[in-house]
BALOBA-1460 file (C-alpha; in Angstrom, 3 decimals):
// residues 337
<rec num="1" residu="m" x="-25.701" y="16.474" z="-4.472"/>
<rec num="2" residu="g" x="-22.789" y="18.175" z="-2.649"/>
<rec num="3" residu="l" x="-20.475" y="20.906" z="-3.854"/>
<rec num="4" residu="n" x="-17.164" y="19.257" z="-4.666"/>
<rec num="5" residu="l" x="-14.538" y="21.778" z="-3.589"/>
<rec num="6" residu="s" x="-11.651" y="19.729" z="-4.939"/>
<rec num="7" residu="k" x="-12.659" y="18.145" z="-8.212"/>
<rec num="8" residu="e" x="-11.694" y="14.705" z="-9.450"/>
<rec num="9" residu="k" x="-8.071" y="14.930" z="-10.551"/>
<rec num="10" residu="t" x="-7.059" y="14.643" z="-14.187"/>
<rec num="11" residu="a" x="-4.628" y="11.980" z="-15.371"/>
<rec num="12" residu="d" x="-1.903" y="14.627" z="-15.702"/>
<rec num="13" residu="e" x="-2.425" y="15.804" z="-12.122"/>
<rec num="14" residu="l" x="-2.271" y="12.255" z="-10.781"/>
<rec num="15" residu="l" x="0.818" y="11.459" z="-12.862"/>
<rec num="16" residu="a" x="2.463" y="14.616" z="-11.500"/>
<rec num="17" residu="w" x="1.977" y="13.186" z="-8.004"/>
<rec num="18" residu="v" x="3.515" y="9.907" z="-9.152"/>
<rec num="19" residu="a" x="6.561" y="11.754" z="-10.515"/>
<rec num="20" residu="e" x="6.870" y="13.783" z="-7.300"/>
<rec num="21" residu="a" x="6.849" y="10.724" z="-5.010"/>
<rec num="22" residu="v" x="9.149" y="8.679" z="-7.254"/>
<rec num="23" residu="n" x="11.731" y="11.466" z="-7.458"/>
<rec num="24" residu="i" x="11.735" y="12.457" z="-3.792"/>
<rec num="25" residu="h" x="11.741" y="8.862" z="-2.493"/>
<rec num="26" residu="q" x="14.558" y="7.806" z="-4.830"/>
<rec num="27" residu="v" x="17.403" y="8.199" z="-2.327"/>
<rec num="28" residu="w" x="15.449" y="6.593" z="0.507"/>
<rec num="29" residu="r" x="14.524" y="3.591" z="-1.646"/>
<rec num="30" residu="k" x="18.144" y="3.131" z="-2.740"/>
<rec num="31" residu="e" x="19.256" y="3.141" z="0.907"/>
<rec num="32" residu="s" x="16.470" y="0.689" z="1.827"/>
<rec num="33" residu="w" x="17.639" y="-1.637" z="-0.943"/>
<rec num="34" residu="e" x="21.146" y="-1.464" z="0.523"/>
<rec num="35" residu="d" x="19.678" y="-2.348" z="3.930"/>
<rec num="36" residu="y" x="18.273" y="-5.525" z="2.367"/>
<rec num="37" residu="e" x="21.674" y="-6.226" z="0.791"/>
<rec num="38" residu="f" x="23.290" y="-5.942" z="4.219"/>
<rec num="39" residu="r" x="20.690" y="-8.385" z="5.574"/>
<rec num="40" residu="d" x="21.621" y="-10.778" z="2.747"/>
<rec num="41" residu="g" x="25.349" y="-10.459" z="3.509"/>
<rec num="42" residu="v" x="26.186" y="-8.180" z="0.573"/>
<rec num="43" residu="q" x="28.181" y="-5.662" z="2.608"/>
<rec num="44" residu="w" x="31.103" y="-4.776" z="0.317"/>
<rec num="45" residu="s" x="30.729" y="-2.419" z="-2.619"/>
<rec num="46" residu="e" x="32.257" y="-3.425" z="-5.963"/>
<rec num="47" residu="e" x="34.832" y="-0.662" z="-5.579"/>
<rec num="48" residu="e" x="35.834" y="-1.854" z="-2.116"/>
<rec num="49" residu="k" x="36.148" y="-5.446" z="-3.318"/>
<rec num="50" residu="d" x="38.285" y="-4.418" z="-6.289"/>
<rec num="51" residu="t" x="40.569" y="-2.414" z="-3.997"/>
<rec num="52" residu="l" x="41.036" y="-5.328" z="-1.582"/>
<rec num="53" residu="i" x="41.590" y="-7.939" z="-4.293"/>
<rec num="54" residu="n" x="43.717" y="-5.995" z="-6.792"/>
<rec num="55" residu="e" x="45.685" y="-3.644" z="-4.565"/>
<rec num="56" residu="k" x="46.032" y="-5.608" z="-1.315"/>
<rec num="57" residu="n" x="45.548" y="-9.175" z="-2.554"/>
<rec num="58" residu="i" x="42.926" y="-9.796" z="0.156"/>
<rec num="59" residu="q" x="39.702" y="-11.698" z="-0.381"/>
<rec num="60" residu="p" x="36.737" y="-9.742" z="1.113"/>
<rec num="61" residu="l" x="35.281" y="-11.505" z="4.121"/>
<rec num="62" residu="t" x="31.830" y="-10.774" z="5.557"/>
<rec num="63" residu="i" x="30.860" y="-11.611" z="9.129"/>
<rec num="64" residu="n" x="27.143" y="-10.928" z="9.018"/>
<rec num="65" residu="r" x="26.095" y="-9.651" z="12.448"/>
<rec num="66" residu="i" x="22.944" y="-7.961" z="11.145"/>
<rec num="67" residu="t" x="20.913" y="-11.002" z="10.063"/>
<rec num="68" residu="p" x="20.929" y="-12.734" z="13.489"/>
<rec num="69" residu="i" x="19.627" y="-9.555" z="15.149"/>
<rec num="70" residu="i" x="16.868" y="-9.216" z="12.543"/>
<rec num="71" residu="k" x="15.912" y="-12.870" z="13.025"/>
<rec num="72" residu="f" x="15.837" y="-12.438" z="16.794"/>
<rec num="73" residu="i" x="13.484" y="-9.411" z="16.620"/>
<rec num="74" residu="h" x="11.272" y="-11.095" z="14.015"/>
<rec num="75" residu="g" x="11.135" y="-14.323" z="16.022"/>
<rec num="76" residu="w" x="10.153" y="-12.421" z="19.153"/>
<rec num="77" residu="f" x="7.280" y="-10.811" z="17.246"/>
<rec num="78" residu="i" x="6.078" y="-14.152" z="15.839"/>
<rec num="79" residu="l" x="6.031" y="-15.713" z="19.303"/>
<rec num="80" residu="n" x="4.190" y="-12.768" z="20.836"/>
<rec num="81" residu="q" x="1.441" y="-11.978" z="18.327"/>
<rec num="82" residu="r" x="-1.864" y="-11.200" z="19.984"/>
<rec num="83" residu="d" x="-5.475" y="-12.000" z="19.157"/>
<rec num="84" residu="y" x="-7.995" y="-9.208" z="18.655"/>
<rec num="85" residu="s" x="-10.314" y="-8.253" z="21.487"/>
<rec num="86" residu="v" x="-13.217" y="-5.795" z="21.191"/>
<rec num="87" residu="k" x="-14.508" y="-4.338" z="24.443"/>
<rec num="88" residu="g" x="-18.013" y="-2.910" z="24.770"/>
<rec num="89" residu="r" x="-18.636" y="0.504" z="26.305"/>
<rec num="90" residu="t" x="-21.509" y="-0.754" z="28.473"/>
<rec num="91" residu="k" x="-22.700" y="-4.081" z="29.883"/>
<rec num="92" residu="e" x="-25.163" y="-4.373" z="27.001"/>
<rec num="93" residu="d" x="-22.231" y="-4.336" z="24.532"/>
<rec num="94" residu="v" x="-20.271" y="-7.221" z="26.067"/>
<rec num="95" residu="e" x="-21.847" y="-9.930" z="23.915"/>
<rec num="96" residu="l" x="-21.555" y="-7.817" z="20.773"/>
<rec num="97" residu="g" x="-17.880" y="-7.200" z="21.587"/>
<rec num="98" residu="q" x="-17.237" y="-10.942" z="21.752"/>
<rec num="99" residu="v" x="-18.937" y="-11.456" z="18.387"/>
<rec num="100" residu="m" x="-16.857" y="-8.683" z="16.821"/>
<rec num="101" residu="s" x="-13.649" y="-10.112" z="18.300"/>
<rec num="102" residu="e" x="-14.385" y="-13.502" z="16.759"/>
<rec num="103" residu="a" x="-15.352" y="-11.873" z="13.440"/>
<rec num="104" residu="l" x="-12.042" y="-9.985" z="13.258"/>
<rec num="105" residu="m" x="-10.057" y="-13.152" z="13.926"/>
<rec num="106" residu="f" x="-12.142" y="-15.049" z="11.345"/>
<rec num="107" residu="v" x="-11.364" y="-12.448" z="8.669"/>
<rec num="108" residu="r" x="-7.693" y="-12.520" z="9.629"/>
<rec num="109" residu="d" x="-7.508" y="-16.319" z="9.452"/>
<rec num="110" residu="q" x="-9.416" y="-16.489" z="6.155"/>
<rec num="111" residu="n" x="-6.818" y="-14.138" z="4.647"/>
<rec num="112" residu="k" x="-3.785" y="-15.875" z="6.243"/>
<rec num="113" residu="g" x="-3.356" y="-12.635" z="8.110"/>
<rec num="114" residu="v" x="-0.906" y="-13.905" z="10.741"/>
<rec num="115" residu="q" x="1.714" y="-14.636" z="8.063"/>
<rec num="116" residu="k" x="1.064" y="-11.380" z="6.217"/>
<rec num="117" residu="i" x="1.350" y="-9.273" z="9.363"/>
<rec num="118" residu="s" x="4.536" y="-11.137" z="10.258"/>
<rec num="119" residu="n" x="6.044" y="-10.411" z="6.829"/>
<rec num="120" residu="a" x="5.068" y="-6.746" z="7.054"/>
<rec num="121" residu="f" x="6.740" y="-6.555" z="10.467"/>
<rec num="122" residu="l" x="9.897" y="-8.114" z="8.981"/>
<rec num="123" residu="e" x="10.012" y="-5.454" z="6.281"/>
<rec num="124" residu="q" x="9.632" y="-2.832" z="9.001"/>
<rec num="125" residu="i" x="12.702" y="-4.216" z="10.784"/>
<rec num="126" residu="i" x="14.811" y="-3.997" z="7.620"/>
<rec num="127" residu="t" x="13.596" y="-0.938" z="5.686"/>
<rec num="128" residu="g" x="11.747" y="0.865" z="8.460"/>
<rec num="129" residu="i" x="8.292" y="0.369" z="6.956"/>
<rec num="130" residu="g" x="5.927" y="-2.543" z="6.406"/>
<rec num="131" residu="c" x="2.452" y="-2.181" z="4.951"/>
<rec num="132" residu="t" x="-0.868" y="-4.034" z="4.810"/>
<rec num="133" residu="k" x="-4.042" y="-3.194" z="2.928"/>
<rec num="134" residu="v" x="-7.721" y="-3.940" z="3.504"/>
<rec num="135" residu="f" x="-10.249" y="-4.036" z="0.658"/>
<rec num="136" residu="y" x="-13.130" y="-6.045" z="-0.763"/>
<rec num="137" residu="n" x="-12.541" y="-9.452" z="-2.333"/>
<rec num="138" residu="s" x="-13.833" y="-9.692" z="-5.910"/>
<rec num="139" residu="d" x="-14.165" y="-13.496" z="-5.653"/>
<rec num="140" residu="p" x="-17.604" y="-14.295" z="-4.132"/>
<rec num="141" residu="r" x="-16.366" y="-17.724" z="-3.025"/>
<rec num="142" residu="k" x="-13.937" y="-16.167" z="-0.573"/>
<rec num="143" residu="e" x="-14.222" y="-13.968" z="2.491"/>
<rec num="144" residu="k" x="-15.724" y="-10.624" z="1.476"/>
<rec num="145" residu="v" x="-13.011" y="-8.600" z="3.213"/>
<rec num="146" residu="s" x="-9.530" y="-9.044" z="1.732"/>
<rec num="147" residu="f" x="-6.375" y="-8.422" z="3.710"/>
<rec num="148" residu="t" x="-3.050" y="-8.264" z="1.855"/>
<rec num="149" residu="r" x="0.548" y="-7.256" z="2.421"/>
<rec num="150" residu="v" x="1.994" y="-4.523" z="0.218"/>
<rec num="151" residu="p" x="5.759" y="-4.961" z="-0.379"/>
<rec num="152" residu="w" x="7.770" y="-1.870" z="0.560"/>
<rec num="153" residu="h" x="9.054" y="-1.402" z="-2.992"/>
<rec num="154" residu="d" x="5.497" y="-1.294" z="-4.402"/>
<rec num="155" residu="i" x="4.195" y="1.659" z="-2.388"/>
<rec num="156" residu="w" x="4.717" y="5.424" z="-2.375"/>
<rec num="157" residu="w" x="3.120" y="8.240" z="-0.378"/>
<rec num="158" residu="d" x="3.023" y="12.015" z="-0.223"/>
<rec num="159" residu="p" x="6.634" y="12.873" z="0.754"/>
<rec num="160" residu="f" x="5.432" y="16.035" z="2.517"/>
<rec num="161" residu="s" x="3.314" y="13.940" z="4.898"/>
<rec num="162" residu="t" x="4.306" y="10.994" z="7.121"/>
<rec num="163" residu="p" x="4.860" y="7.257" z="6.491"/>
<rec num="164" residu="w" x="1.752" y="6.639" z="8.609"/>
<rec num="165" residu="f" x="-0.360" y="7.866" z="5.641"/>
<rec num="166" residu="d" x="-2.294" y="10.432" z="7.637"/>
<rec num="167" residu="s" x="-5.330" y="11.401" z="5.544"/>
<rec num="168" residu="e" x="-5.407" y="14.784" z="7.306"/>
<rec num="169" residu="t" x="-2.067" y="15.775" z="5.771"/>
<rec num="170" residu="a" x="-1.313" y="13.354" z="2.923"/>
<rec num="171" residu="r" x="-2.569" y="14.322" z="-0.507"/>
<rec num="172" residu="y" x="-2.125" y="10.789" z="-1.835"/>
<rec num="173" residu="a" x="-0.710" y="7.293" z="-1.423"/>
<rec num="174" residu="f" x="-0.363" y="4.791" z="-4.251"/>
<rec num="175" residu="t" x="0.831" y="1.313" z="-5.099"/>
<rec num="176" residu="a" x="2.369" y="0.037" z="-8.323"/>
<rec num="177" residu="p" x="2.683" y="-3.768" z="-8.163"/>
<rec num="178" residu="w" x="3.593" y="-5.850" z="-11.190"/>
<rec num="179" residu="k" x="0.629" y="-7.497" z="-12.919"/>
<rec num="180" residu="d" x="0.257" y="-9.710" z="-15.960"/>
<rec num="181" residu="l" x="-1.141" y="-7.722" z="-18.865"/>
<rec num="182" residu="d" x="-3.778" y="-10.354" z="-19.703"/>
<rec num="183" residu="v" x="-4.985" y="-10.511" z="-16.096"/>
<rec num="184" residu="f" x="-5.182" y="-6.729" z="-15.858"/>
<rec num="185" residu="c" x="-7.159" y="-6.523" z="-19.120"/>
<rec num="186" residu="s" x="-9.597" y="-9.171" z="-17.884"/>
<rec num="187" residu="f" x="-10.695" y="-6.801" z="-15.097"/>
<rec num="188" residu="f" x="-11.480" y="-4.068" z="-17.633"/>
<rec num="189" residu="p" x="-12.766" y="-5.860" z="-20.765"/>
<rec num="190" residu="d" x="-14.358" y="-2.701" z="-22.181"/>
<rec num="191" residu="k" x="-10.978" y="-0.948" z="-22.071"/>
<rec num="192" residu="a" x="-8.738" y="-3.896" z="-22.945"/>
<rec num="193" residu="q" x="-7.911" y="-2.633" z="-26.425"/>
<rec num="194" residu="e" x="-6.878" y="0.787" z="-25.146"/>
<rec num="195" residu="i" x="-4.805" y="-0.786" z="-22.374"/>
<rec num="196" residu="r" x="-2.958" y="-2.960" z="-24.904"/>
<rec num="197" residu="e" x="-2.304" y="0.111" z="-27.038"/>
<rec num="198" residu="q" x="-0.894" y="1.844" z="-23.980"/>
<rec num="199" residu="y" x="1.292" y="-1.214" z="-23.382"/>
<rec num="200" residu="d" x="2.650" y="-1.076" z="-26.912"/>
<rec num="201" residu="a" x="3.437" y="2.598" z="-26.461"/>
<rec num="202" residu="a" x="4.989" y="2.060" z="-23.027"/>
<rec num="203" residu="t" x="7.319" y="-0.775" z="-24.044"/>
<rec num="204" residu="s" x="9.215" y="1.617" z="-26.292"/>
<rec num="205" residu="d" x="10.099" y="3.615" z="-23.164"/>
<rec num="206" residu="s" x="9.277" y="2.083" z="-19.751"/>
<rec num="207" residu="l" x="6.430" y="0.004" z="-18.426"/>
<rec num="208" residu="g" x="3.926" y="2.492" z="-17.116"/>
<rec num="209" residu="s" x="4.483" y="5.549" z="-14.997"/>
<rec num="210" residu="i" x="7.208" y="4.199" z="-12.722"/>
<rec num="211" residu="s" x="10.836" y="4.703" z="-13.707"/>
<rec num="212" residu="r" x="13.439" y="2.036" z="-12.945"/>
<rec num="213" residu="d" x="13.406" y="1.302" z="-9.251"/>
<rec num="214" residu="e" x="13.805" y="-1.487" z="-6.700"/>
<rec num="215" residu="g" x="10.591" y="-3.193" z="-7.774"/>
<rec num="216" residu="e" x="11.974" y="-3.461" z="-11.283"/>
<rec num="217" residu="l" x="15.255" y="-4.869" z="-9.966"/>
<rec num="218" residu="v" x="13.264" y="-7.736" z="-8.416"/>
<rec num="219" residu="e" x="11.376" y="-8.268" z="-11.684"/>
<rec num="220" residu="d" x="14.583" y="-8.249" z="-13.751"/>
<rec num="221" residu="f" x="16.215" y="-10.765" z="-11.409"/>
<rec num="222" residu="k" x="13.310" y="-13.204" z="-11.836"/>
<rec num="223" residu="r" x="13.375" y="-12.790" z="-15.607"/>
<rec num="224" residu="q" x="17.110" y="-13.429" z="-15.607"/>
<rec num="225" residu="l" x="16.620" y="-16.637" z="-13.657"/>
<rec num="226" residu="s" x="13.817" y="-17.763" z="-15.976"/>
<rec num="227" residu="s" x="16.102" y="-17.313" z="-19.001"/>
<rec num="228" residu="m" x="18.293" y="-20.125" z="-17.649"/>
<rec num="229" residu="g" x="15.692" y="-22.797" z="-18.383"/>
<rec num="230" residu="y" x="12.463" y="-23.560" z="-20.190"/>
<rec num="231" residu="w" x="9.979" y="-23.465" z="-17.328"/>
<rec num="232" residu="a" x="9.059" y="-19.776" z="-17.557"/>
<rec num="233" residu="d" x="8.014" y="-17.426" z="-20.342"/>
<rec num="234" residu="t" x="10.828" y="-14.883" z="-20.616"/>
<rec num="235" residu="e" x="8.654" y="-12.694" z="-22.843"/>
<rec num="236" residu="r" x="5.809" y="-12.647" z="-20.324"/>
<rec num="237" residu="k" x="3.960" y="-9.344" z="-20.684"/>
<rec num="238" residu="r" x="3.900" y="-7.583" z="-17.330"/>
<rec num="239" residu="i" x="2.940" y="-4.032" z="-16.399"/>
<rec num="240" residu="r" x="2.960" y="-1.739" z="-13.351"/>
<rec num="241" residu="p" x="-0.371" y="0.099" z="-13.168"/>
<rec num="242" residu="v" x="-0.719" y="2.734" z="-10.462"/>
<rec num="243" residu="e" x="-3.527" y="2.507" z="-7.904"/>
<rec num="244" residu="m" x="-3.822" y="6.026" z="-6.513"/>
<rec num="245" residu="w" x="-5.806" y="6.847" z="-3.362"/>
<rec num="246" residu="y" x="-6.458" y="10.512" z="-2.666"/>
<rec num="247" residu="p" x="-8.912" y="12.571" z="-0.582"/>
<rec num="248" residu="v" x="-11.059" y="15.414" z="-1.942"/>
<rec num="249" residu="f" x="-13.096" y="17.978" z="-0.056"/>
<rec num="250" residu="d" x="-16.856" y="17.692" z="-0.360"/>
<rec num="251" residu="e" x="-19.702" y="19.619" z="1.238"/>
<rec num="252" residu="r" x="-22.090" y="17.057" z="2.732"/>
<rec num="253" residu="l" x="-25.308" y="16.898" z="4.742"/>
<rec num="254" residu="f" x="-25.250" y="14.898" z="7.985"/>
<rec num="255" residu="l" x="-27.939" y="13.889" z="10.443"/>
<rec num="256" residu="k" x="-27.259" y="13.796" z="14.156"/>
<rec num="257" residu="m" x="-29.514" y="11.137" z="15.640"/>
<rec num="258" residu="r" x="-31.015" y="11.146" z="19.119"/>
<rec num="259" residu="n" x="-28.603" y="8.437" z="20.268"/>
<rec num="260" residu="g" x="-25.603" y="10.515" z="19.141"/>
<rec num="261" residu="r" x="-24.908" y="8.683" z="15.863"/>
<rec num="262" residu="i" x="-23.969" y="10.710" z="12.798"/>
<rec num="263" residu="l" x="-25.374" y="9.585" z="9.429"/>
<rec num="264" residu="d" x="-24.327" y="10.830" z="5.996"/>
<rec num="265" residu="l" x="-27.632" y="11.863" z="4.427"/>
<rec num="266" residu="e" x="-26.305" y="11.759" z="0.876"/>
<rec num="267" residu="d" x="-25.266" y="8.122" z="1.151"/>
<rec num="268" residu="m" x="-28.827" y="7.044" z="1.937"/>
<rec num="269" residu="s" x="-31.679" y="6.018" z="-0.351"/>
<rec num="270" residu="g" x="-35.007" y="7.872" z="-0.456"/>
<rec num="271" residu="q" x="-36.993" y="5.771" z="2.033"/>
<rec num="272" residu="d" x="-34.057" y="5.377" z="4.453"/>
<rec num="273" residu="r" x="-33.430" y="9.107" z="4.223"/>
<rec num="274" residu="f" x="-37.072" y="9.871" z="5.081"/>
<rec num="275" residu="e" x="-36.996" y="7.547" z="8.106"/>
<rec num="276" residu="a" x="-33.702" y="8.986" z="9.327"/>
<rec num="277" residu="l" x="-35.011" y="12.548" z="9.036"/>
<rec num="278" residu="r" x="-38.026" y="11.635" z="11.185"/>
<rec num="279" residu="y" x="-35.871" y="10.449" z="14.076"/>
<rec num="280" residu="s" x="-32.972" y="12.880" z="13.717"/>
<rec num="281" residu="k" x="-32.061" y="15.536" z="16.236"/>
<rec num="282" residu="e" x="-30.123" y="17.952" z="14.047"/>
<rec num="283" residu="l" x="-29.218" y="18.574" z="10.379"/>
<rec num="284" residu="i" x="-25.555" y="19.513" z="9.882"/>
<rec num="285" residu="t" x="-23.760" y="20.845" z="6.807"/>
<rec num="286" residu="a" x="-19.995" y="20.264" z="6.829"/>
<rec num="287" residu="t" x="-17.087" y="20.160" z="4.406"/>
<rec num="288" residu="v" x="-15.308" y="16.834" z="4.900"/>
<rec num="289" residu="r" x="-12.680" y="14.701" z="3.233"/>
<rec num="290" residu="k" x="-13.988" y="11.981" z="0.909"/>
<rec num="291" residu="m" x="-11.603" y="9.364" z="-0.427"/>
<rec num="292" residu="r" x="-11.270" y="8.481" z="-4.118"/>
<rec num="293" residu="v" x="-9.346" y="5.733" z="-5.887"/>
<rec num="294" residu="a" x="-7.967" y="5.898" z="-9.424"/>
<rec num="295" residu="v" x="-6.081" y="3.393" z="-11.558"/>
<rec num="296" residu="l" x="-3.576" y="4.634" z="-14.126"/>
<rec num="297" residu="f" x="-1.451" y="2.900" z="-16.690"/>
<rec num="298" residu="n" x="1.116" y="4.843" z="-18.665"/>
<rec num="299" residu="t" x="-0.804" y="8.037" z="-19.607"/>
<rec num="300" residu="m" x="-4.261" y="6.424" z="-19.382"/>
<rec num="301" residu="k" x="-6.660" y="6.835" z="-16.466"/>
<rec num="302" residu="v" x="-8.468" y="3.502" z="-16.403"/>
<rec num="303" residu="y" x="-10.996" y="4.647" z="-13.800"/>
<rec num="304" residu="d" x="-11.461" y="7.153" z="-10.980"/>
<rec num="305" residu="i" x="-14.287" y="6.534" z="-8.498"/>
<rec num="306" residu="p" x="-15.300" y="7.337" z="-4.907"/>
<rec num="307" residu="s" x="-13.817" y="4.841" z="-2.473"/>
<rec num="308" residu="p" x="-16.102" y="1.801" z="-2.147"/>
<rec num="309" residu="l" x="-14.936" y="1.318" z="1.444"/>
<rec num="310" residu="p" x="-17.198" y="2.380" z="4.346"/>
<rec num="311" residu="f" x="-14.608" y="4.841" z="5.675"/>
<rec num="312" residu="d" x="-12.906" y="7.886" z="4.157"/>
<rec num="313" residu="d" x="-9.321" y="7.018" z="4.920"/>
<rec num="314" residu="f" x="-6.458" y="5.286" z="3.169"/>
<rec num="315" residu="p" x="-6.902" y="1.479" z="3.150"/>
<rec num="316" residu="f" x="-3.304" y="0.986" z="4.283"/>
<rec num="317" residu="s" x="-1.898" y="0.248" z="7.726"/>
<rec num="318" residu="t" x="1.824" y="0.761" z="8.184"/>
<rec num="319" residu="f" x="4.404" y="-0.576" z="10.600"/>
<rec num="320" residu="v" x="7.064" y="2.118" z="11.059"/>
<rec num="321" residu="a" x="10.280" y="1.400" z="12.975"/>
<rec num="322" residu="y" x="12.174" y="4.708" z="13.062"/>
<rec num="323" residu="t" x="12.174" y="7.926" z="11.057"/>
<rec num="324" residu="d" x="15.161" y="10.111" z="10.221"/>
<rec num="325" residu="r" x="15.373" y="13.899" z="10.337"/>
<rec num="326" residu="f" x="13.568" y="14.070" z="6.984"/>
<rec num="327" residu="g" x="10.638" y="11.990" z="8.231"/>
<rec num="328" residu="l" x="11.616" y="8.936" z="6.145"/>
<rec num="329" residu="p" x="11.557" y="5.449" z="7.696"/>
<rec num="330" residu="f" x="14.589" y="3.294" z="8.381"/>
<rec num="331" residu="g" x="15.189" y="0.003" z="10.150"/>
<rec num="332" residu="v" x="17.694" y="-1.966" z="12.203"/>
<rec num="333" residu="p" x="20.511" y="-2.300" z="9.602"/>
<rec num="334" residu="r" x="20.910" y="1.482" z="9.523"/>
<rec num="335" residu="e" x="21.313" y="1.450" z="13.315"/>
<rec num="336" residu="l" x="24.118" y="-1.132" z="13.113"/>
<rec num="337" residu="t" x="26.181" y="0.230" z="10.209"/>
């Protein structure tokens, strides 16, 4: 219907964005990992420890003053979390506002949102950024709206934008969480064979498009622990597919209704479109941003579709503590070291 002024991206174009974000964020992610090490009490480098032990015959001692401060800030947040409250613009909206307030809290509780928001806030304290994501739940037995936390080491964004994922300036934001190969294939049965072929090709190099990073350090640590016993499959096939969100420009037709509402004409069916045209005040043509989502694994683009969400923005919400002179987030440990 509309003239797409920025076409659907090819796999190579999307992978170029992945490479860009991975390379530019490399130093920041390394420093954020060190911030977590400081939180965990790992505050001496191997070189410093060797110098103390071998040259000065001193055992390194750590007095961890960072963890208590982090716990204090996190505890304050947990004790002071607020419920949602929707306020109507007029007296006629008061009852609707109450219903919406209760609906928001219901969705939050169904998704264990209090704990997830708390964990995202904790990551913000340490690394400077915590992230949550809203989407649709594929399981019909559960709440339709899903609300999840995205670990800091599983997300990247356009490094020339901001960590608030502003869709007006960011070309993309993507996640790359670890997934079991069999589970991933079950979501795309018609492409399972090709995905497994991509896996075979990727294991000779690296798993997917992401080079070794902090997320892989976590994965390696768990595999190392599992090798110490018989309770886990050390050869478990796991992959890191990329879920890329990016806006494109599209020329669309909108209807301005008599009550001030704006409706996207091209998202409506024939009968609904006819009814809307009858009661509209003005027909507007505008070039707007429309969000797309693509999934990639290795060099394969599994799918690339318009966002199924009812808004054209990134589905992520970020907690950002501080930003440095380069616009990259950092947390409390950096302030204390």
